[in-house]
KEKOL-229216 format. One record per residue (C-alpha): residue in one letter; residue number from 0; x, y, z. Coordinates in Angstrom, 2 decimals. Example, Ala and Ser with C-alpha at 12.3 -4.5 7.8 and 13.67 -1.06 7.14 Angstrom:
% KEKOL-229216
NODE, resn, resi, xx, yy, zz
NODE, A, 0, 12.30, -4.50, 7.80
NODE, S, 1, 13.67, -1.06, 7.14
***
This chain:
% KEKOL-229216
NODE, resn, resi, xx, yy, zz
NODE, X, 0, -20.38, 17.12, -15.03
NODE, X, 1, -23.83, 17.82, -16.47
NODE, X, 2, -24.13, 18.18, -20.26
NODE, X, 3, -27.34, 19.74, -21.57
NODE, X, 4, -26.44, 19.95, -25.25
NODE, X, 5, -28.61, 18.96, -28.19
NODE, X, 6, -26.94, 16.30, -30.33
NODE, X, 7, -29.26, 16.69, -33.33
NODE, X, 8, -27.04, 19.23, -35.10
NODE, X, 9, -23.35, 19.68, -35.87
NODE, X, 10, -23.02, 22.46, -33.29
NODE, X, 11, -23.85, 20.24, -30.34
NODE, X, 12, -22.04, 17.17, -31.63
NODE, X, 13, -18.89, 19.24, -32.24
NODE, X, 14, -18.97, 20.73, -28.75
NODE, X, 15, -19.37, 17.28, -27.25
NODE, X, 16, -16.41, 15.90, -29.23
NODE, X, 17, -14.23, 18.70, -27.86
NODE, X, 18, -15.46, 18.11, -24.31
NODE, X, 19, -14.80, 14.39, -24.64
NODE, X, 20, -11.28, 15.06, -25.96
NODE, X, 21, -10.48, 17.27, -22.97
NODE, X, 22, -11.85, 14.64, -20.58
NODE, X, 23, -9.71, 11.96, -22.21
NODE, X, 24, -6.58, 14.06, -21.74
NODE, X, 25, -7.27, 15.62, -18.33
NODE, X, 26, -10.02, 13.55, -16.73
NODE, X, 27, -11.65, 11.25, -16.74
NODE, X, 28, -14.84, 13.13, -16.00
NODE, X, 29, -18.17, 11.47, -15.35
NODE, X, 30, -20.97, 12.94, -17.46
NODE, X, 31, -24.70, 13.14, -16.86
NODE, X, 32, -26.89, 13.39, -19.97
NODE, X, 33, -30.59, 14.04, -20.18
NODE, X, 34, -32.42, 10.84, -21.15
NODE, X, 35, -33.55, 10.65, -24.81
NODE, X, 36, -36.94, 12.19, -25.53
NODE, X, 37, -38.59, 8.80, -26.04
NODE, X, 38, -37.63, 7.81, -22.47
NODE, X, 39, -38.38, 11.18, -20.84
NODE, X, 40, -42.03, 12.01, -21.62
NODE, X, 41, -42.31, 14.70, -18.95
NODE, X, 42, -39.46, 16.68, -20.52
NODE, X, 43, -37.05, 18.94, -18.70
NODE, X, 44, -39.06, 19.19, -15.48
NODE, X, 45, -38.22, 15.57, -14.72
NODE, X, 46, -34.60, 16.30, -15.57
NODE, X, 47, -34.49, 19.33, -13.24
NODE, X, 48, -35.64, 17.28, -10.29
NODE, X, 49, -33.01, 14.72, -11.14
NODE, X, 50, -30.25, 17.31, -11.58
NODE, X, 51, -30.81, 18.60, -8.06
NODE, X, 52, -30.15, 15.13, -6.66
NODE, X, 53, -26.84, 14.71, -8.48
NODE, X, 54, -23.53, 15.41, -6.84
NODE, X, 55, -22.49, 17.43, -9.89
NODE, X, 56, -19.50, 19.79, -10.10
NODE, X, 57, -20.37, 21.84, -13.21
NODE, X, 58, -22.59, 22.32, -16.25
NODE, X, 59, -22.08, 23.04, -19.94
NODE, X, 60, -25.41, 23.77, -21.59
NODE, X, 61, -27.29, 25.26, -24.49
NODE, X, 62, -29.84, 27.90, -23.49
NODE, X, 63, -33.32, 26.48, -22.96
NODE, X, 64, -36.63, 27.43, -21.35
NODE, X, 65, -35.51, 26.32, -17.88
NODE, X, 66, -32.06, 27.97, -18.01
NODE, X, 67, -32.84, 30.31, -15.10
NODE, X, 68, -33.82, 27.43, -12.81
NODE, X, 69, -30.70, 25.48, -13.78
NODE, X, 70, -28.46, 28.49, -13.07
NODE, X, 71, -30.17, 28.85, -9.68
NODE, X, 72, -28.55, 25.56, -8.66
NODE, X, 73, -25.35, 27.59, -8.18
NODE, X, 74, -22.99, 25.26, -10.03
NODE, X, 75, -20.14, 26.53, -12.23
NODE, X, 76, -21.86, 26.87, -15.61
NODE, X, 77, -20.95, 27.71, -19.19
NODE, X, 78, -23.81, 28.65, -21.52
NODE, X, 79, -24.21, 28.63, -25.28
NODE, X, 80, -26.97, 31.25, -25.75
NODE, X, 81, -29.83, 31.50, -28.25
NODE, X, 82, -31.80, 34.61, -27.26
NODE, X, 83, -29.39, 36.74, -25.20
NODE, X, 84, -25.93, 36.88, -23.70
NODE, X, 85, -25.75, 35.75, -20.06
NODE, X, 86, -23.94, 38.35, -17.95
NODE, X, 87, -21.55, 37.10, -15.29
NODE, X, 88, -21.15, 33.72, -16.98
NODE, X, 89, -18.84, 32.38, -19.68
NODE, X, 90, -20.67, 32.31, -23.04
NODE, X, 91, -19.92, 30.20, -26.12
NODE, X, 92, -20.47, 32.55, -29.07
NODE, X, 93, -19.83, 32.07, -32.83
NODE, X, 94, -17.56, 34.68, -34.46
NODE, X, 95, -20.32, 36.32, -36.51
NODE, X, 96, -17.99, 38.88, -38.06
NODE, X, 97, -15.55, 36.36, -39.46
NODE, X, 98, -18.35, 33.98, -40.50
NODE, X, 99, -20.22, 36.63, -42.48
NODE, X, 100, -17.05, 37.86, -44.18
NODE, X, 101, -16.03, 34.37, -45.26
NODE, X, 102, -19.49, 33.73, -46.73
NODE, X, 103, -19.54, 37.12, -48.48
NODE, X, 104, -16.10, 36.60, -49.99
NODE, X, 105, -17.12, 33.17, -51.29
NODE, X, 106, -20.16, 34.61, -53.08
NODE, X, 107, -18.19, 37.59, -54.37
NODE, X, 108, -15.60, 35.23, -55.84
NODE, X, 109, -18.38, 33.65, -57.90
NODE, X, 110, -18.63, 36.89, -59.87
NODE, X, 111, -22.14, 37.65, -58.59
NODE, X, 112, -23.44, 41.23, -58.50
NODE, X, 113, -26.63, 40.75, -56.46
NODE, X, 114, -26.76, 39.48, -52.88
NODE, X, 115, -29.31, 38.67, -50.19
NODE, X, 116, -29.42, 37.48, -46.58
NODE, X, 117, -31.96, 35.18, -44.94
NODE, X, 118, -31.87, 34.67, -41.19
NODE, X, 119, -33.80, 34.15, -37.96
NODE, X, 120, -34.32, 37.55, -36.35
NODE, X, 121, -35.01, 36.28, -32.81
NODE, X, 122, -31.77, 34.32, -32.32
NODE, X, 123, -29.10, 36.32, -30.47
NODE, X, 124, -26.35, 33.88, -31.35
NODE, X, 125, -26.61, 34.59, -35.08
NODE, X, 126, -28.52, 37.87, -35.45
NODE, X, 127, -25.41, 39.92, -36.22
NODE, X, 128, -24.45, 37.85, -39.26
NODE, X, 129, -26.83, 39.62, -41.60
NODE, X, 130, -25.60, 43.10, -40.72
NODE, X, 131, -21.94, 42.14, -41.07
NODE, X, 132, -22.67, 40.33, -44.35
NODE, X, 133, -24.45, 43.45, -45.63
NODE, X, 134, -21.52, 45.67, -44.61
NODE, X, 135, -18.98, 43.39, -46.31
NODE, X, 136, -21.00, 43.44, -49.52
NODE, X, 137, -21.40, 47.23, -49.23
NODE, X, 138, -17.61, 47.59, -48.91
NODE, X, 139, -17.44, 45.96, -52.35
NODE, X, 140, -19.82, 48.66, -53.66
NODE, X, 141, -22.86, 46.38, -53.86
NODE, X, 142, -26.28, 46.03, -52.18
NODE, X, 143, -27.76, 43.29, -50.00
NODE, X, 144, -31.49, 42.45, -49.95
NODE, X, 145, -32.61, 41.22, -46.51
NODE, X, 146, -35.47, 38.80, -45.89
NODE, X, 147, -37.96, 39.93, -43.22
NODE, X, 148, -39.61, 37.14, -41.28
NODE, X, 149, -43.38, 37.25, -40.73
NODE, X, 150, -44.20, 38.81, -37.37
NODE, X, 151, -46.89, 36.38, -36.32
NODE, X, 152, -45.96, 32.90, -35.12
NODE, X, 153, -48.70, 31.38, -37.23
NODE, X, 154, -47.17, 32.80, -40.41
NODE, X, 155, -43.74, 31.50, -39.33
NODE, X, 156, -44.98, 27.91, -39.58
NODE, X, 157, -42.93, 26.55, -42.46
NODE, X, 158, -45.98, 25.38, -44.40
NODE, X, 159, -47.02, 29.06, -44.54
NODE, X, 160, -43.67, 30.84, -44.54
NODE, X, 161, -42.24, 28.86, -47.45
NODE, X, 162, -44.66, 30.60, -49.82
NODE, X, 163, -43.76, 34.01, -48.36
NODE, X, 164, -40.06, 33.26, -48.81
NODE, X, 165, -40.68, 32.01, -52.35
NODE, X, 166, -42.30, 35.35, -53.25
NODE, X, 167, -39.32, 37.20, -51.77
NODE, X, 168, -36.90, 35.09, -53.78
NODE, X, 169, -38.88, 35.74, -56.98
NODE, X, 170, -38.63, 39.49, -56.33
NODE, X, 171, -34.81, 39.51, -56.17
NODE, X, 172, -32.67, 40.49, -59.17
NODE, X, 173, -30.94, 37.47, -60.70
NODE, X, 174, -28.56, 35.78, -60.50
NODE, X, 175, -28.29, 36.35, -56.75
NODE, X, 176, -26.09, 34.94, -54.00
NODE, X, 177, -27.94, 34.24, -50.73
NODE, X, 178, -26.28, 33.79, -47.36
NODE, X, 179, -28.49, 31.83, -44.94
NODE, X, 180, -27.79, 32.28, -41.23
NODE, X, 181, -27.27, 28.53, -40.78
NODE, X, 182, -27.65, 25.27, -42.68
NODE, X, 183, -31.26, 24.72, -41.61
NODE, X, 184, -32.18, 28.11, -43.04
NODE, X, 185, -30.13, 27.37, -46.16
NODE, X, 186, -32.09, 24.18, -46.73
NODE, X, 187, -35.32, 26.16, -46.40
NODE, X, 188, -34.11, 28.72, -48.95
NODE, X, 189, -33.45, 25.89, -51.41
NODE, X, 190, -36.92, 24.44, -50.76
NODE, X, 191, -38.50, 27.88, -51.30
NODE, X, 192, -36.59, 28.20, -54.58
NODE, X, 193, -38.30, 25.04, -55.82
NODE, X, 194, -41.72, 26.47, -54.94
NODE, X, 195, -40.77, 29.70, -56.71
NODE, X, 196, -39.61, 27.82, -59.81
NODE, X, 197, -36.04, 29.12, -59.42
NODE, X, 198, -32.94, 27.11, -60.27
NODE, X, 199, -30.14, 26.60, -57.72
NODE, X, 200, -27.37, 27.61, -58.29
NODE, X, 201, -27.94, 29.11, -61.75
NODE, X, 202, -30.43, 31.74, -60.56
NODE, X, 203, -29.95, 31.56, -56.78
NODE, X, 204, -26.63, 30.49, -55.23
NODE, X, 205, -27.04, 29.54, -51.56
NODE, X, 206, -24.52, 29.19, -48.74
NODE, X, 207, -25.28, 28.20, -45.15
NODE, X, 208, -23.30, 28.14, -41.92
NODE, X, 209, -22.19, 25.31, -39.57
NODE, X, 210, -21.40, 22.64, -42.17
NODE, X, 211, -23.79, 20.10, -40.75
NODE, X, 212, -22.89, 17.31, -43.15
NODE, X, 213, -26.28, 15.58, -42.96
NODE, X, 214, -28.30, 18.75, -43.52
NODE, X, 215, -26.02, 19.86, -46.35
NODE, X, 216, -25.98, 16.46, -48.05
NODE, X, 217, -29.74, 15.94, -47.83
NODE, X, 218, -30.46, 19.32, -49.42
NODE, X, 219, -31.18, 19.18, -53.13
NODE, X, 220, -28.84, 20.36, -54.52
NODE, X, 221, -26.27, 19.77, -51.74
NODE, X, 222, -25.67, 22.92, -49.71
NODE, X, 223, -22.38, 24.84, -49.50
NODE, X, 224, -21.54, 25.93, -45.98
NODE, X, 225, -19.10, 27.81, -43.75
NODE, X, 226, -17.46, 25.24, -41.48
NODE, X, 227, -17.01, 26.27, -37.82
NODE, X, 228, -14.59, 24.89, -35.25
NODE, X, 229, -17.12, 23.54, -32.74
NODE, X, 230, -14.74, 20.89, -31.45
NODE, X, 231, -12.12, 23.41, -30.40
NODE, X, 232, -14.81, 25.50, -28.68
NODE, X, 233, -15.97, 22.42, -26.78
NODE, X, 234, -12.41, 21.69, -25.68
NODE, X, 235, -11.92, 25.28, -24.49
NODE, X, 236, -15.28, 25.21, -22.68
NODE, X, 237, -14.28, 22.05, -20.83
NODE, X, 238, -10.89, 23.56, -20.01
NODE, X, 239, -12.51, 26.70, -18.59
NODE, X, 240, -15.11, 24.73, -16.66
NODE, X, 241, -12.30, 22.75, -15.08
NODE, X, 242, -10.82, 26.03, -13.84
NODE, X, 243, -14.20, 27.19, -12.50
NODE, X, 244, -14.72, 23.91, -10.67
NODE, X, 245, -11.27, 24.36, -9.14
NODE, X, 246, -12.32, 27.71, -7.64
NODE, X, 247, -11.74, 30.33, -10.34
NODE, X, 248, -14.43, 33.01, -10.24
NODE, X, 249, -16.79, 33.13, -13.25
NODE, X, 250, -16.94, 36.25, -15.37
NODE, X, 251, -17.94, 37.44, -18.81
NODE, X, 252, -15.41, 35.23, -20.59
NODE, X, 253, -16.23, 34.46, -24.20
NODE, X, 254, -15.36, 31.23, -25.96
NODE, X, 255, -15.38, 32.15, -29.62
NODE, X, 256, -16.34, 29.63, -32.31
NODE, X, 257, -14.36, 30.67, -35.42
NODE, X, 258, -14.95, 29.71, -39.07
NODE, X, 259, -12.29, 27.49, -40.59
NODE, X, 260, -13.09, 27.22, -44.29
NODE, X, 261, -15.80, 26.93, -46.93
NODE, X, 262, -17.11, 23.51, -47.88
NODE, X, 263, -18.29, 24.22, -51.42
NODE, X, 264, -21.11, 22.05, -52.72
NODE, X, 265, -23.41, 22.25, -55.74
NODE, X, 266, -25.56, 25.07, -54.32
NODE, X, 267, -22.79, 27.58, -55.16
NODE, X, 268, -21.26, 25.79, -58.15
NODE, X, 269, -21.74, 28.71, -60.49
NODE, X, 270, -19.50, 31.35, -62.03
NODE, X, 271, -21.21, 34.54, -63.18
NODE, X, 272, -18.52, 35.95, -65.45
NODE, X, 273, -19.63, 37.32, -68.81
NODE, X, 274, -16.14, 37.09, -70.29
NODE, X, 275, -16.02, 33.60, -71.85
NODE, X, 276, -12.22, 33.31, -71.68
NODE, X, 277, -12.06, 34.28, -67.99
NODE, X, 278, -14.91, 31.92, -67.09
NODE, X, 279, -13.22, 29.04, -68.90
NODE, X, 280, -9.88, 29.81, -67.21
NODE, X, 281, -11.35, 30.05, -63.71
NODE, X, 282, -13.24, 26.79, -64.08
NODE, X, 283, -10.03, 25.07, -65.18
NODE, X, 284, -8.18, 26.45, -62.15
NODE, X, 285, -10.88, 25.28, -59.74
NODE, X, 286, -11.13, 21.86, -61.34
NODE, X, 287, -7.37, 21.43, -60.86
NODE, X, 288, -7.17, 22.74, -57.28
NODE, X, 289, -5.20, 19.64, -56.26
NODE, X, 290, -2.58, 20.00, -58.98
NODE, X, 291, 0.44, 22.36, -59.30
NODE, X, 292, -0.77, 24.03, -62.50
NODE, X, 293, 1.03, 27.04, -63.99
NODE, X, 294, -0.20, 30.20, -65.69
NODE, X, 295, 0.82, 28.72, -69.06
NODE, X, 296, -1.56, 25.78, -68.49
NODE, X, 297, -4.43, 28.18, -67.91
NODE, X, 298, -3.53, 30.28, -70.96
NODE, X, 299, -3.60, 27.21, -73.20
NODE, X, 300, -7.10, 26.33, -72.03
NODE, X, 301, -8.43, 29.88, -72.27
NODE, X, 302, -7.40, 30.08, -75.94
NODE, X, 303, -6.20, 33.68, -75.70
NODE, X, 304, -2.79, 35.29, -75.34
NODE, X, 305, -1.25, 35.54, -71.91
NODE, X, 306, -1.28, 39.32, -72.04
NODE, X, 307, -4.90, 39.32, -73.13
NODE, X, 308, -5.94, 36.88, -70.42
NODE, X, 309, -4.13, 38.85, -67.72
NODE, X, 310, -5.85, 42.03, -68.86
NODE, X, 311, -9.25, 40.32, -68.79
NODE, X, 312, -8.59, 38.88, -65.29
NODE, X, 313, -7.66, 42.30, -63.96
NODE, X, 314, -10.79, 43.85, -65.42
NODE, X, 315, -13.24, 41.13, -64.34
NODE, X, 316, -11.77, 39.74, -61.10
NODE, X, 317, -9.35, 42.52, -60.05
NODE, X, 318, -6.52, 40.00, -59.73
NODE, X, 319, -3.99, 38.18, -61.89
NODE, X, 320, -4.17, 34.62, -63.18
NODE, X, 321, -1.41, 33.63, -60.75
NODE, X, 322, -3.30, 35.26, -57.86
NODE, X, 323, -6.34, 33.11, -58.68
NODE, X, 324, -4.26, 29.93, -58.89
NODE, X, 325, -2.69, 30.67, -55.53
NODE, X, 326, -6.02, 31.60, -53.94
NODE, X, 327, -7.62, 28.32, -55.04
NODE, X, 328, -4.57, 26.30, -53.94
NODE, X, 329, -4.56, 27.99, -50.53
NODE, X, 330, -8.24, 27.13, -50.02
NODE, X, 331, -7.47, 23.50, -50.83
NODE, X, 332, -4.54, 23.50, -48.39
NODE, X, 333, -6.77, 25.13, -45.76
NODE, X, 334, -9.37, 22.40, -46.09
NODE, X, 335, -6.75, 19.66, -45.79
NODE, X, 336, -5.18, 21.32, -42.74
NODE, X, 337, -8.54, 21.25, -40.98
NODE, X, 338, -10.06, 18.01, -42.24
NODE, X, 339, -6.99, 15.72, -42.24
NODE, X, 340, -4.06, 14.87, -39.99
NODE, X, 341, -1.59, 15.02, -42.87
NODE, X, 342, 1.60, 16.94, -42.21
NODE, X, 343, 2.22, 20.09, -44.22
NODE, X, 344, 4.90, 18.22, -46.19
NODE, X, 345, 2.42, 15.41, -46.94
NODE, X, 346, -0.19, 17.95, -48.06
NODE, X, 347, 2.35, 19.54, -50.41
NODE, X, 348, 3.19, 16.10, -51.82
NODE, X, 349, -0.50, 15.22, -52.25
NODE, X, 350, -0.97, 18.41, -54.27
NODE, X, 351, 1.95, 17.53, -56.53
NODE, X, 352, 4.65, 19.78, -55.03
NODE, X, 353, 8.13, 18.48, -54.30
NODE, X, 354, 8.52, 20.68, -51.21
NODE, X, 355, 6.65, 23.03, -48.91
NODE, X, 356, 8.47, 26.29, -49.72
NODE, X, 357, 6.12, 27.54, -52.47
NODE, X, 358, 2.92, 26.61, -50.66
NODE, X, 359, 4.22, 28.00, -47.37
NODE, X, 360, 5.10, 31.33, -48.92
NODE, X, 361, 1.78, 32.13, -50.59
NODE, X, 362, -0.27, 30.52, -47.78
NODE, X, 363, 1.21, 33.09, -45.41
NODE, X, 364, 0.54, 35.84, -47.95
NODE, X, 365, -3.13, 34.84, -48.31
NODE, X, 366, -3.92, 34.00, -44.67
NODE, X, 367, -1.50, 36.23, -42.80
NODE, X, 368, 0.02, 33.31, -40.90
NODE, X, 369, 1.89, 30.09, -41.56
NODE, X, 370, 0.10, 26.83, -42.32
NODE, X, 371, 1.27, 25.45, -38.97
NODE, X, 372, -0.08, 28.49, -37.11
NODE, X, 373, -3.37, 28.14, -38.97
NODE, X, 374, -3.74, 24.49, -37.96
NODE, X, 375, -2.93, 25.30, -34.33
NODE, X, 376, -5.46, 28.13, -34.24
NODE, X, 377, -8.33, 26.56, -36.14
NODE, X, 378, -7.71, 22.82, -35.99
NODE, X, 379, -8.80, 20.56, -33.16
NODE, X, 380, -6.98, 20.78, -29.85
***
C-alpha cells in the first residue's frame, strides 16, 4: 500500500496510527512511503516515477499538486482533500459542524459576549467551520466578527499578514473569544495578539482545532484546542481500502473525522462573569473537576446563601450550580474515556466516586449516550 501522508502535523500522524493499527490486526500490509525531503531533492516527480514501478494495491493520500497524476494510475485510492471534494472516490473529511459547535460552546461557557473567527478561506476541508461557528453563536443571540484574509499572495506572507491580523484584533470589542480554524492558525492569532499589544486570554481567548500537542504546547501561552479522532479515521480508511482492494467499487463514501473533546490550555483560561460570587464558584468547580464535590461545598466558597447563589447562576449562566458541577465532571470523564484505557469503574474511582451509577446517569443526560457508547464511537478502534 502507498501512503502519501504528511507526518509533520497531528492530522497525518493520527491517520497513520489508525492505518498501522488496522494492519496489525488484519494484515500485515507492506507500506511504501515517500523518502524524506532531505533525501528526495527532486520532490514528488521522482516519487511518481517510482510509484509507477511498484506493484502496489492501493493508496491513502492527502491531496497534493500531483493528485490527478496519482489518481490516473488507476489504483483503489482514498483521499483527504484540501481544496475540493473528489467525486467518485472515498474522502476523509472532518466533521466541521460538530467541531465548530464544540468550540463555540467552550467559548460561550467562559461567559464571553464577543466572538470572532479566523480561518484559511482557500481550504475546502475546513472552510465551513467559520459559517457553522457563526451560526452557533447567532443561535445564542450574539455576533461573530470574521477575519478576511488578504487577497494577494504577497500580503499573505506571514511577515506581512501578521500586522494586518494584529490591526483586525485591535478593532474587535473586548474581551473576545476567537476560534481559529486549526492549531497553526491559532498560534498565528496568538502571535498577532503580541504585536497588537493584546493579552491572551484576558483580552483575547483563543481556541484552535486538531490538538496538535507540539503546536499547542509551543504557543505562548499554550493553546486550547478541539481534539479530533484522527486515529479512528485512519483505521476506517484502511478498512475501506481493504474492501476496495478486494473488488468493492469506489463511490462517494465519506470517512468523517469527529471531535472528541476540548483540551483546555491557558489560552482560554478566563472567566468573564461580572458577578463575583458566580465567578468564584465556577472557578472552584473547575479547579475540583476530579473530585466529587457537592453544591454545599460550592456555596461555602462563594460566601453567599444557597438560594442566592442558585438565583445568580440562573441569571448569569442559565443553569443551576448542580448543572455546572455535572457539566464539568462529564467533560473530565469524557477526556479520560478518550485519553486513557481506564475502565469506566476505574474512572469513577479516580474521580472519588464509590460506583459508576451517578456518573453514568448524568453522563448520558449530558452526552445523549452512555460512557461505553461514547468510548466506542469516539475512542480508538
